[in-house]
C-alpha positions in Angstrom: 57.9 -37.2 -3.7 58.1 -40.7 -5.5 56.2 -41.9 -2.5 53.5 -39.1 -2.4 52.4 -39.4 -5.4 52.0 -43.2 -5.4 50.2 -42.7 -2.2 48.0 -39.6 -4.5 47.4 -42.7 -6.9 46.4 -45.5 -4.4 42.8 -45.8 -3.0 44.4 -44.7 0.8 44.6 -40.7 -0.4 40.9 -40.8 -1.5 39.2 -39.4 2.0 42.3 -36.8 2.2 41.8 -35.6 -1.5 38.0 -35.7 -0.9 38.3 -33.1 2.4 40.6 -30.9 0.3 38.3 -31.1 -2.4 35.6 -29.4 0.5 38.0 -26.9 1.5 39.0 -25.3 -1.9 35.0 -25.7 -2.5 34.3 -23.6 0.5 36.9 -21.2 -0.5 35.6 -20.4 -4.0 32.5 -20.2 -2.7 33.3 -17.6 0.2 35.0 -15.4 -2.7 31.8 -15.8 -4.8 28.1 -15.0 -4.5 25.4 -17.4 -5.8 22.0 -18.2 -5.2 18.7 -19.7 -6.5 15.6 -18.3 -5.7 12.7 -21.1 -5.8 9.7 -19.2 -4.0 7.2 -18.4 -6.6 7.1 -15.0 -5.5 11.1 -14.5 -6.1 10.8 -13.2 -2.1 14.6 -13.8 -1.8 15.6 -11.9 -4.9 16.0 -8.2 -5.5 13.2 -6.5 -7.7 13.7 -4.7 -11.3 12.8 -1.5 -9.7 15.4 -1.9 -6.9 17.9 -2.4 -8.5 17.5 0.3 -10.7 17.2 2.7 -7.4 20.5 1.3 -6.3 22.3 1.9 -9.9 21.8 5.6 -10.0 22.8 6.8 -6.6 24.3 10.0 -7.1 25.8 10.3 -3.6 27.2 7.2 -0.9 24.3 5.5 0.6 25.4 4.0 3.4 23.0 1.4 5.6 23.8 0.4 9.2 22.1 -2.6 10.5 21.7 -2.7 14.3 20.5 -6.1 15.3 21.2 -7.9 18.1 22.9 -11.7 18.1 21.3 -14.7 18.7 17.7 -14.3 18.1 15.1 -16.6 18.4 13.0 -17.7 15.9 10.9 -16.1 14.1 12.9 -13.0 14.3 16.6 -15.1 13.4 14.7 -15.1 9.9 14.4 -11.5 9.7 18.0 -11.2 10.6 19.0 -13.8 7.8 17.1 -12.1 5.0 18.5 -8.9 5.8 22.0 -10.0 5.0 21.0 -12.0 1.9 19.3 -8.9 0.5 21.9 -6.3 1.2 24.0 -8.3 -0.8 21.5 -8.4 -3.1 21.5 -4.6 -3.2 25.3 -4.6 -3.1 25.8 -6.3 -6.4 23.3 -4.3 -8.0 24.3 -1.0 -6.8 27.1 1.3 -8.0 29.9 2.0 -6.2 28.1 4.2 -4.0 26.4 1.8 -1.7 27.6 0.3 1.4 26.4 -1.6 4.4 27.8 -2.7 7.3 26.3 -4.5 10.4 27.3 -2.9 13.8 28.6 -4.8 16.9 26.0 -3.9 19.7 28.0 -5.8 22.4 30.0 -2.9 22.4 28.1 0.4 25.1 29.3 2.9 22.4 27.2 1.2 19.5 24.0 0.8 21.8 24.3 4.7 22.5 25.1 5.6 18.6 21.6 3.6 18.0 19.6 5.7 20.2 21.3 9.0 18.7 20.0 7.4 15.5 16.4 7.5 17.1 16.2 3.8 17.3 14.5 1.8 20.3 15.1 -1.5 22.0 11.7 -3.7 21.6 10.6 -6.5 24.2 10.5 -10.1 22.2 9.4 -13.6 23.7 12.6 -15.7 24.7 12.6 -19.4 25.6 15.6 -20.5 28.1 15.8 -23.2 30.2 12.0 -24.4 29.5 10.7 -21.1 30.8 9.3 -18.1 28.6 10.3 -14.9 29.7 11.2 -11.2 28.0 14.0 -10.0 26.2 15.1 -6.2 24.9 16.6 -6.6 22.0 18.0 -4.1 18.7 16.1 -4.5 15.5 16.3 -1.4 13.4 18.2 -0.5 9.8 19.8 3.4 9.6 20.3 4.8 6.0 22.2 7.9 5.5 22.6 9.5 2.3 23.8 13.1 1.6 22.5 14.9 4.4 19.7 12.9 5.2 19.1 9.8 7.9 16.0 7.5 7.9 15.2 4.7 9.9 13.4 1.5 9.8 13.1 0.1 13.4 10.9 -2.6 14.9 11.7 -4.8 11.8 9.9 -8.2 13.1 8.8 -9.3 10.1 10.0 -9.9 6.4 6.7 -9.1 5.1 7.1 -5.6 2.9 10.6 -5.1 3.7 12.3 -4.7 0.6 9.6 -2.4 -0.5 9.9 -0.3 2.5 13.8 0.0 2.0 13.6 0.4 -1.6 11.0 3.3 -1.6 12.5 5.0 1.8 16.1 5.1 -0.6 14.0 6.4 -3.2 12.6 8.9 -1.1 15.7 10.2 0.2 17.3 10.7 -3.3 14.1 12.6 -4.5 14.1 14.8 -1.5 18.0 15.8 -1.4 17.4 16.5 -5.5 14.3 18.4 -4.6 16.2 20.5 -2.0 19.3 20.7 -4.1 16.8 22.1 -7.0 14.7 24.5 -5.0 14.4 28.2 -6.0 13.6 29.3 -2.3 13.9 28.2 0.8 10.7 26.5 2.8 9.2 28.2 5.9 8.9 27.1 9.1 6.0 29.8 10.5 5.0 29.9 14.1 1.8 31.9 14.1 1.2 32.9 18.3 -0.5 35.7 19.5 1.5 36.9 22.4 -1.7 38.3 24.5 -2.4 34.4 25.1 1.1 34.3 27.6 -1.3 36.1 29.6 -3.4 33.4 30.2 -0.8 31.4 31.8 -1.4 28.5 29.0 0.3 25.5 30.3 3.2 25.0 28.1 3.1 28.4 25.9 5.8 29.8 26.8 8.1 27.2 26.5 6.6 26.4 23.0 8.3 28.1 20.8 12.2 26.9 22.2 10.9 23.5 21.4 9.7 24.3 18.2 13.6 26.2 17.5 14.6 23.1 18.9 13.6 20.8 16.4 13.3 23.0 13.6 17.5 23.1 13.9 17.7 19.7 13.9 15.7 19.2 10.6 17.5 22.0 9.3 20.8 20.7 9.5 20.1 17.3 7.9 18.5 19.1 4.8 21.1 21.7 3.6 19.7 24.2 5.7 17.4 24.9 3.1 14.6 26.1 6.2 13.8 29.4 7.6 12.0 29.7 10.6 9.8 32.9 11.6 7.9 33.6 14.7 4.8 35.9 13.9 2.4 37.6 16.5 -0.7 38.2 13.8 -2.7 41.2 13.6 -6.4 40.5 14.9 -7.5 41.5 11.7 -5.4 39.2 9.7 -6.6 36.0 12.0 -9.4 35.0 9.8 -7.7 35.1 6.6 -4.6 32.9 8.1 -7.4 30.6 9.1 -9.2 30.2 6.1 -5.7 29.6 4.0 -3.8 27.5 6.7 -6.7 26.4 9.1 -4.6 27.5 12.1 -6.6 27.9 15.4 -8.7 30.8 16.3 -9.2 32.3 19.6 -11.8 34.3 21.2 -11.4 35.7 24.7 -13.6 37.8 27.1 -12.0 38.4 30.5 -12.7 40.4 33.3 -9.1 41.7 33.9 -7.9 41.1 30.1 -10.7 42.3 28.2 -12.3 41.0 24.8 -9.8 39.8 21.9 -8.9 37.7 19.5 -5.8 35.4 19.1 -4.6 32.3 16.6 -2.2 29.7 17.6 -0.5 27.8 14.6 2.8 26.2 13.0 2.5 26.0 9.0 5.5 24.5 6.7 5.1 25.8 3.5 6.6 26.5 0.0 5.2 28.0 -2.6 1.9 26.9 -3.0 1.8 23.5 -0.7 1.3 24.4 2.9 1.4 21.6 6.2 -0.3 22.5 9.2 0.8 20.8 12.1 -1.5 19.8 15.3 -0.2 22.5 17.3 -2.8 24.5 19.4 -4.5 24.9 22.6 -6.3 22.3 24.2 -8.1 21.5 27.9 -6.8 19.0 30.2 -9.0 16.7 32.3 -9.2 19.4 34.9 -9.9 22.1 32.6 -6.6 23.6 32.4 -5.4 25.4 29.5 -2.6 23.8 27.5 -0.4 23.6 24.2 -0.6 20.2 22.7 0.6 18.7 19.5 5.1 19.2 20.1 5.3 15.4 20.7 7.5 14.1 18.0 8.2 17.2 16.3 11.0 16.6 14.6 9.4 13.4 12.6 6.6 15.8 12.0 8.8 18.5 10.4 10.7 15.8 8.3 7.4 13.9 7.1 5.9 17.5 5.9 8.8 18.9 4.5 9.2 15.1 2.4 5.3 15.9 0.9 6.2 19.6 0.4 9.2 19.3 -1.8 8.9 15.8 -3.3 8.2 15.6 -6.6 5.3 12.9 -6.1 3.8 11.7 -9.4 0.3 13.6 -9.7 -3.2 11.4 -10.7 -6.7 13.3 -11.6 -9.4 12.9 -9.5 -12.9 13.6 -10.9 -15.4 15.6 -8.5 -18.6 16.9 -8.7 -21.1 14.3 -9.1 -21.5 12.9 -5.2 -18.1 10.6 -5.4 -16.3 10.2 -2.0 -14.2 13.6 -1.0 -10.4 13.2 -0.9 -10.7 15.5 2.3 -12.9 15.1 5.1 -13.2 16.6 8.6 -11.1 15.8 11.2 -12.6 15.3 15.3 -11.4 19.2 15.8 -13.1 20.6 12.8 -9.8 20.9 10.6 -10.2 19.5 6.9 -7.9 16.3 6.9 -6.7 13.8 4.1 -9.2 10.7 3.8 -8.0 7.1 4.2 -7.9 6.7 0.4 -5.9 10.1 0.0 -3.5 9.0 2.5 -2.9 5.6 1.6 -1.5 7.1 -2.0 0.1 10.1 -0.6 3.9 8.7 -0.4 4.0 8.6 -3.8 1.2 10.0 -5.7 -0.6 13.9 -4.9 -4.1 13.7 -6.2 -5.3 16.7 -8.1 -9.0 17.5 -7.9 -10.7 18.0 -11.6 -14.5 19.3 -12.0 -14.9 18.3 -15.5 -17.7 21.2 -15.8 -14.6 23.8 -15.7 -11.9 22.1 -17.4 -10.9 19.2 -19.5 -8.6 16.2 -18.4 -5.0 17.5 -18.8 -3.1 14.3 -20.3 -0.1 15.3 -18.0 -1.9 12.9 -15.8 -1.0 9.1 -16.7 -4.3 7.9 -14.6 -7.8 9.5 -13.4 -9.6 8.0 -10.8 -13.6 8.0 -10.8 -14.6 7.1 -7.0 -18.2 6.3 -6.3 -20.1 8.8 -8.3 -23.7 9.3 -7.3 -25.6 11.9 -9.9 -25.4 11.9 -13.6 -22.3 13.1 -16.1 -23.0 15.1 -18.8 -22.7 14.7 -22.2 -19.6 16.9 -22.4 -18.3 15.7 -19.6 -18.7 12.0 -20.6 -16.4 13.3 -23.7 -13.9 14.4 -21.9 -13.3 11.2 -20.1 -14.0 9.1 -23.5 -11.2 11.4 -25.3 -8.7 11.2 -22.4 -8.9 7.4 -22.7 -8.7 7.3 -25.7 -5.3 9.4 -26.2 -3.8 6.7 -23.8 -5.1 8.1 -20.4 -5.8 5.2 -17.6 -8.6 4.9 -15.7 -9.5 3.6 -12.4 -13.1 3.4 -11.4 -15.1 2.4 -8.0 -19.1 2.3 -9.4 -21.2 1.5 -7.0 -24.9 -0.2 -8.1 -27.0 1.0 -5.8 -27.1 4.2 -3.0 -27.6 3.1 0.1 -29.8 5.2 2.6 -30.9 4.9 6.2 -33.2 6.7 8.0 -32.5 5.8 11.4 -29.8 2.9 13.0 -33.0 0.7 13.9 -34.7 0.5 10.4 -33.6 -1.1 7.3 -31.5 0.6 4.7 -33.4 1.3 1.5 -31.2 0.8 -2.5 -31.8 3.0 -5.0 -30.1 1.8 -8.1 -27.8 4.6 -9.6 -27.0 6.0 -13.0 -24.6 8.4 -14.0 -24.2 8.1 -17.5 -20.6 6.5 -17.1 -22.4 3.1 -18.1 -22.5 4.5 -21.7 -18.5 4.9 -21.5 -17.4 1.7 -20.4 -19.9 -0.5 -22.3 -18.1 1.0 -25.5 -14.8 -0.1 -23.8 -16.3 -3.8 -23.4 -17.4 -3.4 -19.5 -20.6 -3.4 -18.3 -21.5 -2.8 -14.2 -24.8 -4.7 -13.2 -27.6 -3.2 -11.1 -26.9 -6.0 -8.9 -25.1 -6.8 -5.3 -23.2 -10.4 -5.5 -23.6 -12.7 -2.6 -21.1 -15.4 -1.7 -20.8 -18.6 0.6 -16.9 -17.9 0.3 -17.2 -15.0 2.5 -16.2 -13.1 5.4 -17.6 -14.3 8.8 -17.2 -13.6 12.8 -18.4 -14.5 15.7 -21.5 -12.9 17.6 -22.4 -13.4 21.3 -25.8 -13.6 20.8 -26.0 -15.1 16.8 -23.0 -17.7 17.1 -21.1 -17.4 13.7 -22.4 -15.0 11.5 -21.3 -15.2 7.4 -21.7 -11.9 5.7 -22.6 -13.0 2.4 -22.4 -9.8 0.9 -18.5 -9.5 1.4 -17.3 -12.1 -0.7 -13.4 -13.3 0.4 -11.6 -14.0 -2.7 -8.1 -16.5 -2.2 -5.7 -17.5 -4.6 -8.0 -19.9 -6.7 -10.7 -16.6 -7.2 -7.3 -14.0 -8.0 -5.6 -13.9 -10.9 -2.1 -15.4 -10.5 -0.5 -13.4 -13.3 -1.4 -9.9 -12.8 1.1 -8.1 -11.0 -1.5 -6.6 -9.2 -2.8 -10.0 -7.7 -0.6 -12.5 -7.8 0.7 -12.3 -4.8 -1.8 -11.6 -2.7 -3.0 -14.1 0.1 -7.0 -13.0 -0.2 -8.9 -10.0 -0.3 -12.4 -8.9 1.2 -14.6 -7.1 -1.2 -17.9 -5.9 0.4 -21.0 -4.6 -1.7 -19.9 -5.1 -5.4 -21.5 -5.7 -8.3 -20.9 -8.4 -10.6 -19.0 -7.3 -14.1 -20.1 -8.4 -17.4 -16.9 -8.2 -19.9 -18.1 -10.4 -22.4 -18.0 -7.2 -24.9 -14.1 -6.4 -23.9 -13.5 -10.2 -25.2 -14.8 -9.6 -28.4 -12.3 -6.5 -29.2 -8.9 -7.6 -30.9 -7.1 -5.0 -29.8 -7.7 -5.3 -26.2 -6.8 -7.7 -23.1 -9.0 -8.6 -20.7 -7.7 -9.7 -17.0 -10.5 -10.7 -14.4 -8.5 -9.6 -11.0 -10.7 -10.9 -8.6 -13.9 -12.5 -9.0 -16.5 -14.6 -6.4 -16.4 -18.5 -6.0 -18.4 -20.8 -8.0 -20.8 -20.4 -4.9 -22.4 -16.7 -5.1 -25.6 -15.4 -6.6 -27.1 -12.1 -7.2 -29.7 -10.2 -5.8 -31.4 -6.7 -7.3 -34.2 -6.7 -4.9 -35.3 -7.6 -1.4 -31.5 -6.4 -0.2 -30.3 -6.7 3.3 -26.5 -6.8 4.4 -27.4 -8.1 7.5 -26.8 -12.2 7.3 -29.9 -12.5 9.4 -32.3 -11.2 6.6 -30.6 -13.1 3.6 -31.9 -16.6 2.1 -29.1 -18.8 0.5 -30.3 -20.1 -2.7 -31.7 -23.6 -2.1 -30.9 -24.9 -5.7 -27.5 -24.8 -6.4 -27.6 -24.1 -10.7 -28.4 -20.7 -9.8 -25.1 -19.9 -8.7 -22.2 -19.2 -10.6 -19.0 -17.0 -10.6 -19.0 -13.7 -10.7 -16.5 -11.3 -12.1 -15.7 -7.9 -9.3 -12.8 -6.4 -10.3 -11.7 -6.4 -13.9 -8.6 -5.0 -16.0 -8.8 -4.1 -19.9 -6.0 -2.8 -21.9 -5.6 -1.7 -25.4 -7.4 0.3 -28.0 -10.8 1.3 -28.0 -13.7 2.9 -29.9 -15.1 6.3 -28.7 -18.3 6.0 -27.2 -19.4 9.6 -29.2 -19.8 10.0 -33.1 -18.6 13.5 -32.5 -17.6 16.2 -30.3 -21.3 17.3 -28.3 -22.5 20.9 -29.1 -21.7 23.1 -26.1 -24.5 25.2 -24.7 -24.3 28.7 -25.2 -24.1 30.4 -21.5 -26.0 33.6 -22.3 -28.1 34.8 -25.2 -25.6 37.2 -25.8 -23.2 34.8 -26.3 -25.2 33.1 -28.7 -25.7 35.9 -30.7 -21.7 37.0 -31.0 -21.2 33.3 -32.0 -24.3 33.8 -35.2 -22.7 36.9 -36.0 -19.1 36.0 -36.2 -20.0 32.5 -38.1 -19.4 33.4 -41.5 -15.4 34.3 -40.2 -15.2 31.5 -37.9 -12.5 28.7 -38.3 -13.6 25.3 -37.5 -11.5 22.6 -36.5 -12.3 18.6 -35.6 -10.4 17.7 -33.0 -12.5 14.7 -32.4 -10.8 10.8 -31.9 -13.2 7.8 -33.1 -10.5 5.6 -32.3 -7.3 4.8 -29.7 -4.1 6.6 -30.7 -2.5 4.7 -27.7 -2.9 1.9 -25.4 -5.1 2.7 -22.2 -5.3 0.5 -19.3 -8.9 0.4 -17.6 -9.7 -1.2 -14.2 -13.6 -1.6 -12.7 -14.1 -2.3 -9.5 -17.9 -2.4 -8.6 -17.9 -0.7 -5.3 -16.7 2.5 -3.8 -16.0 0.8 -0.5 -12.5 -0.2 -1.8 -12.2 3.7 -2.5 -12.4 4.6 0.8 -16.1 4.5 1.5 -17.3 3.7 4.9 -19.2 0.5 5.4 -22.4 1.0 6.4 -23.4 -2.5 8.2 -20.4 -1.3 10.6 -19.6 2.0 12.4 -16.8 3.7 11.3 -15.5 0.7 9.5 -13.4 0.6 6.6 -11.2 -1.8 4.1 -8.7 0.7 3.6 -6.1 1.4 6.2 -3.9 4.4 5.6 -0.7 2.1 6.6 -1.5 0.0 3.6 -1.4 -3.1 5.2 -4.9 -4.7 4.8 -5.2 -7.0 1.7 -7.6 -4.4 0.2 -5.6 -1.5 0.9 -2.4 -3.6 -1.0 -5.0 -4.2 -3.8 -5.8 -0.4 -4.4 -2.3 0.4 -3.8 -0.9 -2.1 -6.7 -4.1 -0.7 -8.8 -2.9 2.3 -9.0 0.6 1.4 -9.5 -0.1 -0.7 -12.4 -1.6 2.3 -14.3 1.0 4.1 -13.8 3.7 1.9 -14.8 5.2 1.0 -11.6 4.5 -2.8 -11.8 7.7 -3.8 -10.0 6.3 -1.8 -6.9 3.3 -4.4 -6.9 5.5 -7.2 -6.9 7.8 -5.8 -4.3 4.9 -4.6 -1.8 3.2 -8.1 -1.6 6.5 -10.3 -1.4 6.1 -12.6 1.1 2.4 -12.1 1.4 1.7 -15.5 -1.0 -0.4 -18.1 1.5 -1.3 -21.3 1.0 -4.5 -20.7 2.5 -6.9 -24.0 2.9 -9.7 -24.0 0.8 -11.8 -26.5 2.9 -14.6 -25.4 4.8 -15.7 -27.8 7.5 -13.9 -28.1 10.6 -13.0 -31.6 10.5 -10.9 -30.9 7.1 -9.4 -28.2 8.8 -8.6 -30.1 12.1 -7.3 -33.1 9.6 -5.3 -30.7 7.8 -3.0 -29.1 10.8 -2.6 -32.5 12.5 -1.3 -33.8 8.9 1.0 -31.2 8.8 2.0 -31.7 11.9 2.4 -35.4 12.6 1.5 -37.1 9.0 4.2 -35.7 7.3 6.9 -37.2 9.9 4.9 -40.1 9.9 5.2 -40.8 6.1 9.1 -39.9 5.7 9.2 -42.5 9.0 7.1 -45.3 7.0 9.0 -44.8 3.7 12.7 -44.8 5.6 11.6 -47.9 7.1 10.3 -49.3 3.7 13.6 -48.4 2.0 15.6 -50.2 4.7 13.5 -53.3 4.3 14.1 -53.4 0.5 17.8 -52.8 0.5 18.4 -55.7 3.2 16.0 -57.8 0.9 18.2 -57.0 -2.0 21.4 -58.1 -0.2 20.0 -61.3 1.3 18.8 -62.1 -2.6 22.3 -61.5 -3.9 24.0 -63.3 -1.3 21.8 -66.6 -1.5 22.6 -66.5 -5.0 26.0 -66.0 -5.4 27.7 -67.1 -1.6 24.6 -69.2 -0.6 26.9 -71.1 1.6 28.5 -68.4 3.3 28.7 -69.0 7.0 28.4 -65.5 7.8 25.0 -65.3 7.0 22.6 -66.4 9.8 20.1 -68.9 9.0 
């Protein structure tokens, strides 16, 4: 024992003790979890919103990860990210959260993955210096109560935490909603039995397929759905068509006579109803057939979520030429606009006609999207008082109304005056009657004209997007279109308000109020650079404001009798004054100088829109973040845009871009190698100087 102690004290044991220290340190680290996230958007850390969702789980939630082994880059980083983020979820969650990585080397687990609805995907694989294709599993299954949700084909980490958290949140809310329903959800097939005589392909099998999908969905949703198949009376069909939008069919056959029928599948609860695309169509050969039965299980699941989940309601003002929430589909049936679809997973837009009703204060926010005609004073007053009571406002305001007689003529631009200018100017925001053009803009190549720069579509990057606001700080870039400049000098003078410029054009931008054209071929860039300046394109003002009205506008009497009645009872009338001259609560107001961002179609391109219903385009994320921010969901903004903050180049010349490319690929390696060589030479020179000073006659030194 004494010899061992002496050994430990001697220098000979240093290596042994060092190895022992490493082993003990690894044992400690393996049993404890600690990680520092140095990324600016905290891409590898759990957001507070995610922590709150898993902290409050009332029933067991299980996450099963189905990922193939030995994935090549960049897919291996997705696998590692999922491992890391699930550890974060587990650390923040209560005892109801668990996860496991399924071993897909076992054939029974591959079968299990298919049972859950996952599918293999093809990825490129580099093996033996050859590029080939490989089929792999890359999916997640979440199980909560009787509900099952899948996230398949996870080939990127972009927005993955947002998808996981919102899926969990929807599962929890749907399960809770189903438990609290006062009645059952009704799935109803309306199909006229007479149609079977026409030998429509798929008609006789239609009910069986629907029942199969219904049984599968009902089993996972506490058996709260009922199914009925109804042969509608011809006299009732017009009312059903008007109520649900189901397909109405008329026939005049020599053998079968005349008649009216209908085909449609509807999911209904209370006043909410969802119509499925089950209908009769004609194939290439002119045969009648039933379509819309593909992926019916998934369709019923999605519709059930939208019907029973308690999504947050948002007011949407109509009646002044605003963009419609519903648009006609290719079959002539009404369908949600891209803008409404973009928000539908968390919000329900409720139309408000200011001429008939007040703005309910239960709405945390109200949207005004591209009005074209004037508001009355009574309507403007309702908006004014809603804001002063603490309501939040999102305004998409166009400076001009664009009209084009035919596709070959130049459009004309008429200034729009809605009266909203009065309210906004009192809140400190003024939208100009101009368009902003910018040299830093969207561009694309044209076969005939080469590279075309669309100056009317400014492209904002990090230096022109606010880097502190959760709405914009993680966005790499955003493209606006036909935007008006916004003046916020009055808002800055309001000591009770905070002003944030969310997006602005570059310093090489200018404004145009006449001879307007979106076509770059007809636009002249100013020769005098001093006329160019950065312009505000989207602003946020939050705080307290003053009313734009001295008092409530007098209501116009509807008729002479009503006016006479008021006059007769004037002596006994009880008067009241509910007018607010200044805010009683803080409000948030976001103003954007273009309705294109609110879902309008881009006039220059046929059927083109900046928004996409999936929410993957930068403008879609910007709009989603703006709505979330107004509704107190700031965590969703940062969660949605994690990993999207790109360090994009601001250089414009091709030579500078090429230099930057090769500098990153080769230059950094060369610099590191040169620095290492210089350090090595420095060390050798220092050793030589020490020897020459203290032992110049050392025979080991080569002369």
